[in-house]
C-alpha positions in Angstrom: 125.8 152.8 69.8 123.7 153.2 73.7 121.3 150.3 72.2 123.9 147.6 73.0 124.7 148.8 76.3 120.8 149.2 77.0 119.7 145.8 75.8 122.7 143.9 77.5 122.3 145.6 81.1 118.5 144.8 80.2 119.4 140.8 80.3 121.7 141.0 82.8 119.8 142.8 84.7 116.3 140.3 84.0 118.0 137.0 84.9 117.3 137.4 88.5 113.4 137.3 87.4 112.9 133.8 86.7 116.0 132.4 89.2 114.2 131.3 91.8 111.7 129.2 89.3 114.9 127.8 87.9 115.6 126.2 91.8 112.4 126.1 92.8 112.4 122.4 93.4 115.8 122.6 94.5 114.7 125.5 97.4 111.9 123.4 98.5 113.8 120.1 99.1 116.9 122.5 100.7 114.1 124.3 103.5 111.8 121.7 103.3 109.1 123.1 101.8 105.5 121.9 100.9 104.7 122.4 97.3 102.0 125.1 98.1 104.7 127.1 99.6 106.6 126.4 96.6 104.2 127.7 94.1 103.8 131.0 96.1 107.9 131.9 95.9 106.7 132.0 92.1 103.8 134.5 92.6 105.8 136.8 95.2 107.6 138.2 92.4 105.0 139.0 90.5 103.1 140.8 93.4 106.7 142.4 94.1 106.8 143.4 90.9 103.5 144.8 90.9 103.5 146.6 94.4 107.3 148.5 93.0 105.6 149.6 89.5 102.7 151.4 91.3 104.4 152.8 93.8 107.0 154.3 91.2 104.1 155.3 89.0 102.8 157.2 92.0 106.1 158.9 92.7 107.0 159.3 89.4 110.2 158.3 89.8 111.1 157.5 86.1 110.2 161.3 85.4 111.9 162.8 88.3 115.3 161.3 88.6 118.3 160.4 86.7 116.8 157.0 84.9 120.3 155.4 84.4 120.8 155.7 88.4 117.4 154.1 89.2 118.3 151.0 87.1 121.6 150.9 88.5 120.3 151.0 92.4 117.5 148.8 91.6 119.3 146.3 90.1 122.0 146.4 92.8 119.6 146.0 95.2 117.4 143.5 93.2 121.2 141.3 93.3 120.6 141.2 96.8 117.2 140.3 97.1 118.2 137.7 95.0 120.9 136.7 96.7 119.2 136.2 99.9 117.6 132.8 99.4 120.9 131.5 99.4 120.9 132.1 103.6 121.1 129.1 105.4 119.0 130.0 108.0 115.9 131.1 106.0 112.9 129.8 106.6 109.2 130.1 104.7 109.1 133.7 105.3 112.1 134.4 104.4 112.2 133.3 101.0 108.8 134.8 100.7 110.2 138.2 101.3 113.5 137.7 99.4 111.9 136.6 95.9 109.3 139.9 96.3 112.1 142.5 96.8 113.3 140.9 93.8 110.2 141.8 92.3 109.8 145.0 93.6 113.1 145.9 92.7 112.3 144.7 88.6 109.8 147.7 88.8 113.0 149.8 88.8 114.5 147.7 85.5 111.9 146.5 83.1 110.3 149.7 83.1 112.7 152.2 83.3 115.0 150.4 80.6 111.8 151.2 77.9 112.1 155.1 79.3 115.7 155.0 79.0 115.8 153.8 75.3 112.2 156.1 74.6 114.6 158.8 75.6 117.1 157.9 73.3 115.4 156.6 70.3 112.3 159.1 69.7 112.6 157.5 65.6 112.6 153.7 64.8 111.3 153.1 69.0 109.6 150.1 67.9 112.8 148.6 66.6 114.8 149.8 69.7 112.2 148.0 72.3 112.3 145.1 70.0 115.6 144.7 71.0 115.3 145.1 74.7 112.1 143.0 75.7 114.1 140.5 73.2 116.9 140.8 75.9 114.1 140.5 78.8 113.2 137.2 76.9 116.7 135.9 76.9 117.1 137.3 81.0 113.9 135.2 82.4 114.8 132.3 79.8 118.2 132.7 81.0 118.3 130.3 84.3 116.4 127.7 82.5 119.2 126.8 80.2 121.9 127.5 83.1 120.1 124.9 85.0 119.8 122.4 82.1 123.4 122.6 81.0 124.6 122.2 84.7 122.1 119.5 86.5 125.6 118.8 88.3 126.0 122.4 89.3 124.3 123.4 93.1 121.7 125.4 92.7 123.0 128.4 94.7 125.4 128.6 92.0 122.8 129.6 90.1 122.2 132.5 92.1 125.1 133.7 92.6 125.6 134.1 89.0 122.2 136.1 87.9 123.2 138.0 91.2 126.6 139.0 89.8 125.7 139.7 86.2 122.8 141.6 87.5 125.2 144.2 89.6 127.2 144.0 86.3 124.5 145.2 84.0 123.5 148.0 86.7 126.8 149.6 86.7 127.1 149.2 82.9 124.2 151.2 82.2 125.0 153.2 85.0 129.0 153.9 83.4 127.8 154.0 79.7 124.3 155.4 79.2 123.4 159.1 80.4 120.0 160.4 80.3 118.9 160.7 76.6 118.3 163.5 74.6 114.4 163.3 74.5 114.1 163.1 78.1 111.3 165.5 80.3 111.8 165.9 83.4 108.7 166.1 85.8 109.0 168.3 88.5 107.2 166.8 91.4 105.1 163.5 92.1 101.9 163.4 90.2 99.3 161.9 92.1 96.9 162.2 89.6 98.6 160.5 87.1 97.9 156.6 87.2 94.2 158.5 86.0 95.2 161.0 83.5 97.4 158.8 81.3 94.0 157.0 80.4 91.9 160.5 79.2 93.9 160.2 76.3 92.0 157.8 73.6 95.2 156.3 71.6 96.7 155.5 74.9 93.6 153.7 75.9 93.6 151.4 73.0 97.2 150.6 73.1 96.9 149.7 76.9 94.3 147.7 76.2 95.9 145.5 74.1 98.6 145.2 76.1 96.9 143.8 78.9 95.3 141.1 76.6 98.4 140.7 75.7 99.4 139.8 79.2 96.6 137.3 79.8 98.2 134.7 78.4 102.3 135.8 78.0 103.2 134.6 81.2 100.8 132.1 81.8 101.9 130.4 79.2 105.6 131.0 80.3 105.2 129.8 84.1 102.7 126.6 82.9 105.5 126.0 79.8 107.6 123.7 82.0 105.1 121.5 83.1 102.9 121.1 79.7 106.4 119.9 78.2 106.5 117.5 81.5 103.2 116.2 80.6 104.2 115.3 76.6 107.0 114.6 78.2 105.7 111.4 79.8 105.0 109.7 76.4 107.6 110.9 74.9 110.7 110.5 76.8 113.1 112.3 74.4 111.3 115.7 75.0 110.8 114.4 79.3 114.5 114.0 79.3 115.2 118.1 78.6 112.3 120.2 79.9 114.7 123.0 81.2 116.2 123.0 77.9 113.2 123.0 75.9 111.8 125.7 78.4 114.8 127.6 77.7 114.4 127.2 73.4 110.8 128.1 73.8 111.1 131.1 75.8 114.2 132.4 74.2 112.7 132.0 71.2 110.4 134.8 71.4 113.9 136.8 72.3 114.2 136.5 68.0 110.8 137.2 67.4 110.7 140.6 69.7 113.6 142.0 67.2 111.9 140.6 64.0 108.6 142.6 65.1 110.5 145.6 65.5 111.9 145.7 61.8 108.5 144.7 60.5 106.6 147.1 62.1 108.8 149.3 60.1 107.3 148.2 56.7 103.2 147.4 58.2 103.1 149.8 61.1 103.1 149.2 64.9 99.4 148.5 65.5 99.0 146.5 62.8 102.3 144.3 63.4 101.0 143.6 67.0 97.5 143.0 65.8 98.8 139.9 63.6 101.2 138.7 66.5 98.4 138.8 68.8 96.1 137.3 66.4 98.5 134.5 65.6 99.2 133.8 70.0 95.5 133.4 70.1 95.3 130.8 67.4 98.0 128.7 68.9 95.9 128.6 72.5 92.9 127.1 70.7 95.4 125.0 68.8 97.0 123.3 71.4 94.7 120.5 71.7 94.6 118.7 68.8 98.7 119.6 68.3 99.5 118.3 71.3 98.8 114.8 69.4 101.4 115.3 66.8 105.0 113.1 67.2 108.1 115.5 69.2 109.2 116.9 66.1 106.2 118.6 64.8 104.5 119.4 68.6 107.7 121.0 69.4 107.9 123.4 66.5 104.5 124.4 67.3 105.4 125.9 70.9 108.8 127.5 69.1 106.5 129.2 67.0 104.3 130.3 70.2 106.8 131.1 71.7 107.7 133.8 69.3 103.9 134.8 68.3 103.1 135.2 72.1 105.6 137.7 72.9 106.7 139.3 70.1 104.0 142.4 70.5 105.3 143.0 73.9 107.6 145.8 72.4 105.1 147.0 69.7 102.6 147.7 72.4 105.5 149.1 74.4 106.1 151.4 71.6 102.6 152.4 71.3 102.4 153.1 74.7 105.3 155.1 75.1 104.6 157.4 71.9 100.7 158.0 72.7 101.9 159.2 76.0 102.5 162.7 77.2 106.4 163.2 77.1 106.9 164.1 80.5 104.5 161.6 82.1 106.1 158.6 79.7 108.3 156.6 81.8 105.3 156.8 84.4 102.8 156.1 82.3 105.0 153.1 81.0 105.5 152.3 84.7 101.4 152.0 85.2 101.0 149.6 82.4 103.4 147.8 83.4 101.8 147.5 86.4 98.0 146.5 85.3 99.6 144.2 83.1 101.5 142.4 85.2 98.1 142.5 88.0 96.5 140.7 85.1 99.1 137.9 84.9 98.2 136.9 88.6 94.1 136.7 87.7 95.4 134.7 84.9 97.6 132.4 86.7 94.8 131.7 89.1 92.3 131.5 86.7 94.5 128.4 84.8 94.8 126.6 87.7 91.4 126.3 88.8 90.3 125.1 85.3 92.2 122.6 85.4 90.1 120.8 87.3 86.8 121.2 85.3 88.4 121.4 81.4 91.6 119.4 82.5 95.1 120.2 82.4 95.4 120.4 78.7 91.6 122.0 77.9 92.5 124.7 80.1 94.9 126.3 77.7 92.1 127.0 75.3 91.3 129.8 77.6 94.4 131.7 77.1 92.5 132.6 74.0 90.5 135.4 75.9 93.4 137.7 76.4 94.0 138.1 72.7 90.8 138.5 71.8 90.4 141.2 74.5 93.4 142.2 73.4 92.5 142.5 69.9 88.9 144.5 71.0 90.7 147.0 73.1 93.4 148.1 70.2 90.8 148.3 67.3 87.5 148.7 68.9 88.6 151.1 71.5 90.9 153.3 69.6 88.8 153.4 66.9 88.6 156.7 65.1 91.2 158.2 67.2 94.2 159.6 65.2 97.9 157.7 65.8 100.0 160.5 66.5 103.6 158.6 65.5 104.7 157.7 62.1 106.1 155.4 63.5 102.1 153.4 64.2 
């Protein structure tokens, strides 16, 4: 019964991911930051995560050391980095460093948490990762909920609370989850692992499918509050509750991750991932027309999109983990996360730039490029390959 502990720990620790986003406006006012500087704090977390996953992959940290201990240390340091933004003497540089450090430590939480699950649950991995990524989704959405229901609370309380539960989540993992029975330990860093894992065709197919999925996912999440705020100017019943609606739309993906894990046991992992990717791509294309719908229908559309956009995430991680060499499983998951989050940086910049020539609404159509590329990667690059797991 270790899965509930892993899931709870993942939820607690990933709450620091969007904690800064939930109080960005407060940070800007408290430290007299320019609008551009406030936006850079969001990118700093992503760059920190990319840097952390790259270093973890090169050093094969998750395959050489106890994953529960790695998770705990990352949670503890990440909580301290998250907490650093409440320091009264902060300037833009120290705030940027704190958010970068938070992202860096998340490299020892998100992919390492998946490695822990893979080491404990070789059979039914898709279902297990469904719960785990569902916890990630709820964890990243949780600060929006805190901000939405606690408008009167000082913004520093949100930072303190997310840091505290991150420490608690790390302690739970260390105390209650030992290294799993399916763990294969690497003896030393393998500096060629970054290239070695991509030699296997099924791994490439899963990885490129994941990259297409990531083009859409975090950009949708990042731009969602702006989309809701724009819609709310014409529909005040939505505009008054942007934070709560952001939590609801992002958080709905947590349910979809769990449901996708169960569906994959009947339909197969790859087929279920392909359906989710196709449906989320369709939502990208339909948005300009659905925007004209009344609030009840438009918010239902966004809730569906919030489910489809992330339902395939644990399924792609399952395909990656099951197609990687056992002694490189943790490194493979970390590498794919590293590249996937690098893709999100490009996607965020492209969508921001596209708003100038396509308009603030039609730019979302460009998100469909990710699902299209992901489906080609999943089937085109992997055609004829033999997936080694019955789960796929």
